[in-house]
C-alpha positions in Angstrom: -59.2 13.9 11.2 -57.7 10.7 9.8 -57.1 11.5 6.2 -56.4 7.9 5.3 -59.7 6.8 6.9 -61.6 9.5 5.0 -60.0 8.2 1.7 -60.8 4.6 2.6 -64.5 5.4 3.3 -64.8 7.4 0.1 -63.1 4.7 -2.0 -65.5 2.1 -0.6 -68.5 4.2 -1.5 -67.1 4.8 -5.0 -66.3 1.2 -5.7 -69.8 0.3 -4.5 -71.4 2.8 -6.9 -69.1 1.6 -9.7 -70.0 -2.1 -9.2 -73.7 -1.1 -9.1 -73.4 0.9 -12.4 -71.6 -2.0 -14.1 -74.3 -4.6 -13.0 -77.2 -2.2 -13.8 -76.6 -2.7 -17.5 -77.8 -6.3 -17.1 -81.0 -5.4 -15.2 -83.8 -5.1 -17.6 -86.7 -7.2 -16.3 -88.9 -7.3 -13.2 -87.1 -10.5 -12.2 -83.8 -8.8 -12.4 -84.9 -6.1 -10.0 -86.6 -8.4 -7.5 -84.7 -11.7 -7.5 -81.8 -11.2 -9.9 -83.6 -13.5 -12.4 -83.0 -16.4 -9.9 -79.6 -17.1 -11.4 -77.1 -16.3 -8.6 -74.6 -19.1 -8.0 -74.7 -20.5 -4.4 -71.2 -19.4 -3.4 -71.7 -15.8 -4.5 -75.2 -15.6 -3.1 -73.7 -16.8 0.2 -71.2 -14.0 0.0 -73.9 -11.5 -0.7 -76.1 -12.8 2.2 -73.1 -12.7 4.6 -72.3 -9.2 3.4 -75.8 -8.1 4.0 -76.1 -9.9 7.3 -72.9 -8.6 8.8 -74.2 -5.1 9.6 -72.8 -2.2 11.5 -74.0 -4.0 14.6 -71.7 -6.9 13.8 -68.7 -4.9 12.6 -68.8 -2.3 15.4 -71.5 -3.2 17.9 -70.6 -6.7 18.9 -67.0 -5.8 19.9 -68.4 -2.9 21.9 -70.9 -5.2 23.8 -68.1 -7.7 24.5 -65.9 -4.9 25.8 -68.6 -3.8 28.2 -70.4 -7.0 29.1 -67.8 -9.7 28.6 -68.8 -13.4 28.4 -72.6 -12.6 28.4 -72.2 -10.6 25.1 -70.4 -13.5 23.3 -73.9 -14.9 22.8 -74.5 -12.2 20.2 -72.0 -13.5 17.6 -72.9 -17.1 18.5 -76.6 -16.4 18.0 -76.1 -14.6 14.8 -74.2 -17.6 13.3 -76.3 -20.4 14.8 -79.5 -18.9 13.5 -78.5 -20.0 10.0 -78.4 -23.6 11.1 -82.2 -23.5 11.8 -82.7 -21.6 8.6 -80.8 -24.3 6.7 -82.7 -27.2 8.3 -86.2 -25.8 8.3 -86.8 -23.0 5.8 -84.3 -22.3 3.1 -85.2 -24.9 0.4 -89.0 -24.9 0.9 -89.0 -21.1 0.8 -87.2 -21.1 -2.5 -89.5 -23.8 -4.0 -92.5 -21.6 -3.2 -91.6 -19.5 -6.3 -92.4 -16.2 -4.5 -90.6 -12.9 -4.9 -91.1 -11.6 -1.3 -92.2 -12.9 2.1 -95.7 -11.4 1.6 -95.8 -13.2 -1.7 -95.2 -16.5 0.1 -97.9 -15.7 2.7 -100.4 -15.1 -0.1 -99.4 -18.2 -2.1 -99.5 -20.4 1.0 -102.7 -19.1 2.5 -104.6 -17.5 -0.4 -105.3 -14.4 1.6 -104.7 -10.8 0.8 -105.3 -9.9 4.4 -102.4 -12.0 5.6 -100.3 -10.5 2.8 -101.0 -6.9 4.0 -100.1 -7.7 7.6 -96.9 -9.4 6.5 -96.1 -6.4 4.3 -96.5 -4.0 7.3 -94.3 -6.2 9.4 -91.6 -6.4 6.7 -91.6 -2.6 6.6 -91.5 -2.3 10.4 -88.6 -4.8 10.8 -86.7 -3.3 7.9 -86.9 0.2 9.3 -86.2 -1.0 12.8 -83.1 -2.7 11.4 -81.9 0.1 9.1 -81.8 2.7 11.9 -78.7 1.3 13.5 -77.0 1.2 10.1 -77.5 4.9 9.8 -76.4 5.4 13.4 -73.3 3.3 12.7 -72.4 5.5 9.7 -72.8 8.6 11.8 -70.6 7.1 14.5 -67.9 6.1 12.1 -67.7 9.5 10.4 -67.9 11.4 13.6 -65.2 9.3 15.4 -62.7 9.2 12.5 -63.4 12.5 10.7 -65.1 14.7 13.3 -68.1 15.1 10.9 -71.6 15.8 12.3 -73.4 12.6 13.2 -76.3 13.1 10.8 -73.9 13.3 7.8 -73.2 9.6 7.9 -76.9 8.6 7.5 -77.3 11.0 4.7 -74.3 9.7 2.7 -75.4 6.1 3.2 -78.9 6.9 2.1 -77.7 8.6 -1.1 -75.3 5.7 -1.9 -77.9 3.1 -1.3 -80.4 4.8 -3.6 -77.9 5.0 -6.3 -77.1 1.3 -6.0 -80.8 0.1 -5.9 -82.3 2.5 -8.4 -79.8 1.5 -11.0 -80.2 -2.3 -11.0 -82.3 -3.6 -8.1 -81.4 -7.0 -6.7 -78.9 -7.7 -9.5 -76.8 -4.7 -8.5 -77.3 -5.4 -4.8 -76.1 -9.0 -5.1 -72.8 -8.0 -6.8 -72.2 -5.2 -4.4 -72.9 -7.2 -1.2 -70.7 -10.1 -2.3 -67.8 -7.7 -2.7 -68.5 -6.0 0.6 -68.5 -9.3 2.5 -64.9 -10.1 1.5 -63.9 -6.5 2.2 -65.3 -6.7 5.7 -63.5 -10.0 6.4 -60.2 -8.6 5.4 -60.8 -5.3 7.1 -61.6 -6.9 10.5 -59.3 -9.9 10.4 -56.1 -8.4 9.1 -55.8 -5.8 11.8 -56.4 -8.5 14.4 -53.0 -10.0 13.5 -51.2 -6.7 14.1 -53.2 -6.0 17.3 -52.3 -9.4 18.8 -48.6 -8.9 17.9 -48.6 -5.5 19.5 -50.3 -6.9 22.6 -47.8 -9.7 22.9 -44.9 -7.2 22.5 -46.5 -5.1 25.3 -45.8 -7.9 27.9 -49.3 -9.3 27.2 -51.3 -7.6 30.0 -54.4 -9.6 30.7 -58.0 -8.4 30.7 -58.7 -11.0 33.5 -57.5 -9.1 36.6 -58.7 -8.6 40.1 -59.7 -5.0 39.5 -62.0 -3.2 37.1 -60.3 -1.3 34.1 -57.9 1.5 35.0 -56.1 4.2 33.1 -52.5 3.0 32.5 -51.3 6.6 31.7 -52.5 10.1 32.4 -55.6 10.4 30.3 -57.8 13.2 29.2 -61.4 12.5 28.1 -63.8 14.9 26.5 -67.5 14.4 27.1 -69.7 15.2 24.1 -73.1 14.6 25.5 -74.7 14.9 28.9 -74.1 11.6 30.7 -74.1 10.1 34.2 -71.2 8.0 35.3 -70.6 5.6 38.3 -67.5 5.2 40.5 -67.3 2.6 43.2 -64.5 4.2 45.2 -63.3 7.8 45.9 -61.4 9.2 42.9 -59.2 12.3 42.5 -59.1 13.9 39.1 -59.1 17.2 37.2 -62.1 18.7 35.5 -63.0 21.6 33.3 -66.7 22.2 32.7 -70.0 21.3 34.5 -69.9 18.4 37.0 -72.9 17.6 39.2 -74.5 20.9 38.1 -71.6 23.0 39.3 -68.9 24.7 37.3 -65.4 23.2 37.9 -62.0 24.1 36.7 -59.2 22.3 38.5 -58.8 19.4 41.0 -61.9 17.5 42.0 -62.6 14.6 44.3 -65.5 12.2 43.5 -67.0 10.1 46.2 -68.4 6.6 45.4 -71.7 6.9 43.6 -73.2 8.5 40.4 -72.0 11.8 39.0 -73.5 13.9 36.2 -71.3 15.5 33.4 -72.6 18.2 31.1 -71.7 18.2 27.4 -68.4 19.8 26.7 -66.8 18.8 30.0 -63.2 17.7 30.0 -61.8 15.2 32.6 -58.2 14.3 33.2 -57.4 11.2 35.2 -54.0 10.2 36.7 -52.2 7.0 35.8 -53.7 4.1 37.7 -57.1 5.7 38.3 -60.1 3.4 38.0 -62.2 4.1 34.9 -65.6 5.5 35.8 -68.4 3.7 33.8 -71.4 5.1 32.1 -74.2 4.5 34.6 -76.0 2.1 32.2 -72.8 -0.1 31.9 -71.8 -2.7 34.6 -68.6 -2.2 36.5 -66.9 -5.5 36.1 -63.5 -6.8 37.3 -61.7 -9.1 34.9 -63.0 -12.2 36.7 -66.6 -11.2 36.4 -66.1 -10.0 32.8 -64.7 -13.3 31.7 -67.5 -15.5 33.3 -71.2 -15.7 32.2 -74.1 -14.3 34.2 -71.9 -12.0 36.3 -72.9 -8.7 34.7 -75.1 -7.6 37.6 -78.3 -7.5 35.6 -81.5 -8.7 37.3 -82.7 -12.1 36.1 -79.5 -12.6 34.0 -80.3 -16.2 33.2 -83.7 -15.3 31.6 -82.1 -12.4 29.7 -79.4 -14.7 28.3 -81.8 -17.5 27.2 -84.2 -14.9 25.8 -81.4 -13.3 23.8 -80.4 -16.7 22.4 -84.1 -17.4 21.6 -84.4 -14.1 19.7 -81.2 -14.5 17.7 -81.7 -18.2 16.9 -85.3 -17.8 15.7 -85.1 -14.2 14.6 -82.7 -15.0 11.8 -85.3 -17.3 10.4 -87.8 -14.4 10.2 -85.6 -11.6 8.9 -87.2 -10.5 5.6 -84.0 -9.1 4.0 -82.3 -12.4 4.7 -85.2 -14.6 3.4 -85.6 -12.7 0.2 -82.0 -13.6 -0.8 -83.0 -17.3 -1.0 -85.4 -16.4 -3.8 -82.5 -15.5 -6.0 -81.1 -19.1 -6.0 -81.9 -21.3 -9.0 -83.6 -24.0 -6.9 -84.0 -25.4 -3.4 -80.8 -27.4 -3.5 -78.8 -24.3 -4.3 -80.7 -22.5 -1.4 -79.5 -25.2 1.1 -76.0 -25.0 -0.3 -76.1 -21.2 0.1 -77.3 -21.4 3.7 -74.5 -23.9 4.6 -71.9 -21.7 3.0 -73.2 -18.7 4.9 -72.7 -20.5 8.2 -69.0 -20.9 7.4 -68.6 -17.3 6.1 -70.4 -15.7 9.1 -68.5 -18.0 11.6 -65.2 -16.9 10.1 -66.0 -13.2 10.5 -67.2 -13.6 14.2 -63.8 -14.9 15.3 -62.6 -11.2 15.4 -65.0 -9.2 17.6 -64.0 -10.9 20.9 -60.4 -9.9 20.3 -61.3 -6.3 19.8 -63.6 -6.4 22.9 -60.8 -7.9 25.1 -58.1 -5.5 23.9 -60.4 -2.5 24.1 -60.7 -2.9 27.9 -56.9 -2.6 28.1 -56.1 0.1 25.6 -59.3 2.2 25.1 -61.0 2.0 28.6 -62.2 5.6 28.3 -64.9 4.4 26.0 -66.5 2.8 29.1 -66.8 6.3 30.6 -68.4 7.9 27.5 -70.4 4.9 26.6 -69.1 4.9 23.1 -67.9 1.3 23.2 -69.2 0.8 19.6 -66.2 2.8 18.5 -63.6 0.4 19.9 -63.0 -1.3 16.5 -62.3 2.1 15.0 -60.0 3.5 17.7 -58.1 0.4 18.9 -55.6 0.2 16.0 -54.3 3.7 16.7 -54.4 3.2 20.5 -52.5 -0.1 20.4 -50.3 0.0 17.3 -50.0 3.8 16.8 -47.9 5.6 14.2 -48.2 5.2 10.5 -49.1 1.5 10.8 -52.0 2.4 13.2 -53.3 5.0 10.7 -53.3 2.5 7.8 -55.0 -0.2 10.0 -57.6 2.4 11.0 -58.2 3.2 7.4 -58.7 -0.5 6.7 -61.3 -0.9 9.5 -63.0 2.3 8.3 -63.4 0.8 4.9 -64.9 -2.3 6.5 -67.2 -0.3 8.6 -68.4 1.6 5.5 -69.0 -1.7 3.7 -70.9 -2.9 6.7 -73.5 -0.2 7.0 -73.8 0.2 3.2 -74.3 -3.6 2.6 -77.0 -4.0 5.2 -78.8 -0.7 4.5 -78.9 -1.7 0.8 -80.3 -5.1 1.5 -82.9 -3.8 3.9 -83.9 -1.0 1.5 -84.3 -3.3 -1.4 -86.5 -5.7 0.7 -88.7 -2.9 2.0 -88.9 -1.3 -1.5 -90.0 -4.6 -3.0 -92.9 -4.8 -0.6 -93.9 -1.2 -0.9 -93.8 -1.3 -4.7 -96.0 -4.4 -4.9 -98.5 -3.5 -2.2 -98.7 0.3 -2.2 -96.8 2.2 -4.9 -97.6 -0.4 -7.6 -101.3 0.4 -7.2 -100.6 4.0 -8.5 -97.8 3.3 -11.0 -98.3 0.6 -13.6 -94.6 0.2 -14.6 -93.1 -2.2 -12.0 -89.6 -1.0 -12.4 -90.6 2.7 -11.9 -92.7 1.8 -8.9 -89.8 -0.1 -7.4 -87.5 2.9 -7.8 -90.1 5.2 -6.2 -90.6 2.7 -3.3 -86.8 2.6 -2.8 -86.7 6.3 -2.2 -89.5 6.0 0.4 -87.8 3.0 2.0 -84.6 4.9 2.7 -85.9 8.4 3.4 -88.3 7.4 6.3 -85.7 5.7 8.5 -83.3 8.6 7.7 -85.8 11.1 9.1 -86.5 8.9 12.1 -82.7 8.5 12.7 -82.3 12.3 12.9 -84.7 12.5 15.9 -84.4 9.1 17.5 -82.2 8.5 20.6 -79.3 6.2 19.9 -79.1 2.7 21.3 -76.0 0.5 21.3 -75.9 -0.8 17.8 -76.1 -4.5 18.5 -78.8 -3.9 21.1 -80.9 -2.0 18.5 -80.5 -4.8 16.0 -81.5 -7.4 18.6 -84.8 -5.6 18.9 -85.4 -6.2 15.2 -84.6 -9.9 15.8 -87.1 -10.0 18.6 -90.0 -8.7 16.3 -88.9 -11.1 13.5 -88.8 -14.0 16.0 -92.3 -13.2 17.3 -93.9 -12.9 13.8 -92.4 -14.5 10.8 -90.6 -17.3 12.6 -93.8 -19.0 13.8 -95.5 -18.2 10.5 -92.8 -19.9 8.4 -92.5 -22.9 10.8 -96.3 -23.6 10.6 -96.8 -22.5 7.0 -94.1 -24.8 5.7 -94.5 -27.8 8.1 -98.2 -27.8 9.2 -100.9 -28.1 6.5 -103.7 -27.1 8.9 -102.6 -23.5 9.3 -105.4 -21.2 8.2 -105.4 -17.6 7.0 -107.3 -16.4 10.2 -104.9 -18.3 12.4 -101.8 -16.8 10.7 -103.2 -13.3 10.7 -104.2 -13.4 14.4 -100.8 -14.9 15.3 -98.9 -12.2 13.3 -100.9 -9.4 15.0 -100.5 -10.9 18.5 -96.8 -11.5 18.2 -96.0 -8.2 16.3 -98.0 -6.1 18.7 -96.6 -7.8 21.8 -93.0 -7.5 20.8 -93.3 -4.0 19.5 -95.2 -2.7 22.6 -92.6 -4.4 24.8 -89.7 -2.7 22.9 -91.4 0.7 23.0 -92.2 0.5 26.7 -88.7 -0.7 27.6 -87.2 2.2 25.6 -89.5 4.9 26.9 -89.4 3.7 30.5 -85.8 2.6 31.1 -86.1 2.8 34.9 -88.5 -0.2 35.2 -86.9 -2.9 37.4 -87.4 -6.5 38.3 -89.2 -9.1 36.1 -91.1 -6.5 34.2 -87.8 -4.9 33.0 -86.4 -8.3 32.0 -89.6 -9.4 30.1 -90.0 -6.1 28.3 -86.3 -5.8 27.3 -86.2 -9.3 25.9 -89.7 -10.1 24.6 -88.9 -12.9 22.1 -88.9 -15.6 24.7 -92.6 -15.1 25.5 -93.9 -13.3 22.4 -92.9 -16.0 19.9 -94.5 -18.9 21.9 -97.6 -16.7 22.3 -97.8 -16.1 18.6 -97.2 -19.7 17.8 -99.9 -20.9 20.2 -102.3 -18.3 18.9 -101.8 -19.5 15.3 -102.4 -23.1 16.3 -105.4 -22.5 18.5 -107.2 -20.2 16.0 -106.3 -22.4 13.1 -107.9 -25.4 14.9 -111.1 -23.4 15.5 -111.2 -22.2 11.9 -110.5 -25.6 10.3 -113.1 -24.9 7.6 -110.7 -22.2 6.2 -107.8 -24.5 5.5 -106.3 -23.4 2.2 -107.9 -25.1 -0.8 -105.4 -27.3 -2.5 -103.0 -27.3 0.5 -101.7 -30.8 -0.2 -100.5 -29.7 -3.6 -98.9 -26.6 -2.1 -97.1 -28.7 0.6 -95.9 -31.2 -2.1 -94.4 -28.3 -4.0 -92.6 -26.9 -0.9 -91.1 -30.3 0.2 -90.5 -32.2 -3.0 -86.7 -32.1 -4.0 -86.0 -30.9 -7.5 -84.5 -34.3 -8.4 -87.8 -36.0 -7.6 -89.6 -33.5 -9.7 -87.4 -34.3 -12.7 -87.9 -38.1 -12.2 -91.7 -37.5 -12.1 -91.4 -35.7 -15.4 -89.6 -38.6 -16.9 -92.2 -41.0 -15.7 -95.0 -38.9 -17.1 -93.3 -38.9 -20.5 -92.8 -42.6 -20.5 -89.0 -42.3 -20.4 -88.7 -44.7 -17.4 
């Protein structure tokens, strides 16, 4: 147990609760709870959006994916950042000018349809819960790795902290907390990088680009916590204590090339220079293949790469918890300024994960055996720097990890709570603030219960699935709803259902049937590349066939979405005879 890390995590949670308590004194109205009274300055809103966006998948998962997959995984941080360019150019300002509180509000205002609103509400809840699960998993991973705590405890602590923050002051509290947590995360991930690179240089700068796959530099003992299957590509002599290939072993063991099963509780000891066995689901890459794209050994790697880019680029545009933040800006100009600032802030953060991934292959290669590559950010400071300095750096990254899963879980919960309170709970409870607080409890408890029984995925992989659903649903809806006046309520509803069902079914099938191979496996594991065009085409075709249902007054709505605020002021002057 790292006592300093425990203290850092506890301090992060306490500061979060303290900031929420302070800001809750200013939260009195419905506008405070839903959109912070639309008075958040652009620079702080950008900090809050970045804090919310940089989730456990970004802080922990991206480095783990780069460690295992190399150059192909670099598209994750690139895609996460580039998505905001499309958001800036196509969505941010018109969405703010719509005057809505939530994404379902926008759907109803644009299309005058309660049916589309209900479908949008269901999708917001689905995406929110799909996204919040990895935050709870990340919390469990961090506490288990650093403190030896049960995995479920992390999710419970995050859920309780999130409820305290949201129930106290809604979006006003969330905005203050997430802005602080962004800057904490940047310091927590960037400062250790300086020490890690210095220690790497002092260690004669071994290179991750070598002719062989990762090896153990020293005699290394690895404990296996769960039943796993590992792959070795050459005969390997080691020592084992436990159950290996369904046989009890206690002593020397020789593995032949192939796949071997390890029971939970098994301990393996490898001699110095031994190649690192890889979890069967991870590619075994030498340094050359690791550093070059499309060399990971996956079938149809080119399609998977472009489909991932497609999901990340367009999925950002459709993430409800990101979009709702733009409603807190004073006007459309501030929304664009916010999006531009977010690009810079997110890009700054994503300079670090590649460093952790590269150094992790050298100094924590045992994570490739256990499959716990998501823990590389937490374990690397002690493995590379060591001593008291390593413990302090570990405490710092622990604080950043705590801020990551708290910030994103908070943003997701407040978004889902806003939808549930307006469309479900609000029908039973008249007081909007009370209904919001009740909805917040439901919004966090459901994914917590799901997380206790769900199998874990790599964090960044789990988040990419939420991006795929967002890309296949809200992305085409926003593009057409903002830029095409002929979109009808029937077309929008049909497209949302087609895209949502297609992406969700693909994700479920690829998770339940992991042994599917060939093109079906590629299409199911990365559905955004075909589900989004399918939803877009459905909306266009159905809208053209139901042209009689074009929203009444659509021209007035489009003018409101696209007219800059300065033009609106000028028109007011003209109407008053001042020009």
